[in-house]
C-alpha positions in Angstrom: -91.4 2.7 208.7 -88.2 0.7 208.7 -88.0 -2.2 206.2 -88.9 -5.5 208.0 -85.8 -7.7 208.6 -84.9 -11.0 210.2 -84.2 -10.7 214.0 -82.3 -13.5 215.7 -84.2 -14.4 218.9 -82.4 -17.4 220.2 -78.8 -18.6 219.7 -77.2 -21.6 221.2 -73.4 -22.0 221.1 -73.2 -19.8 218.0 -76.1 -21.5 216.2 -79.1 -19.4 215.3 -82.1 -21.6 216.1 -84.9 -19.1 216.3 -85.7 -15.9 214.4 -88.5 -13.5 213.8 -89.8 -10.6 211.8 -88.9 -7.2 213.1 -92.4 -5.9 212.2 -94.5 -8.9 213.2 -94.0 -9.7 216.9 -96.0 -13.0 216.6 -94.0 -14.4 213.7 -91.3 -16.9 214.6 -89.0 -19.1 212.4 -87.3 -22.1 214.0 -84.3 -24.0 212.6 -83.4 -27.4 214.0 -80.6 -27.2 216.6 -77.3 -28.9 215.6 -75.7 -29.0 212.3 -73.7 -26.2 210.6 -74.4 -22.7 211.8 -74.3 -21.3 208.3 -77.0 -23.8 207.2 -79.2 -22.8 210.1 -78.8 -19.1 209.2 -79.6 -19.9 205.6 -82.8 -21.7 206.6 -83.9 -18.9 208.9 -83.2 -16.4 206.1 -85.1 -18.4 203.5 -88.1 -18.6 205.9 -88.0 -14.9 206.5 -87.7 -14.1 202.7 -90.9 -16.2 202.1 -92.7 -14.4 204.9 -91.5 -11.0 203.5 -92.7 -11.8 200.0 -96.2 -12.8 201.2 -96.8 -10.2 203.9 -94.6 -7.1 203.4 -93.2 -6.9 199.9 -96.1 -4.9 198.3 -96.5 -2.5 201.3 -92.8 -1.9 201.3 -92.7 -1.2 197.5 -95.7 1.1 197.9 -94.1 3.0 200.7 -90.8 3.4 198.9 -92.5 4.7 195.7 -95.2 6.8 197.5 -98.1 4.8 196.1 -101.0 3.2 197.9 
């Protein structure tokens, strides 16, 4: 299984405004449109990191180390 990662779903004029989790089709992260593109990407990345910690971190560690 590939490590879950942030996927950019919608981009408007170079601004990332919606992202998701590569392993969870139903999960979406939305950044407000407008503002600085780097800030929007940082917000999406922060939302994904929080999701990863809660949902995927332990399963990924277990898979990487061969434990259950």
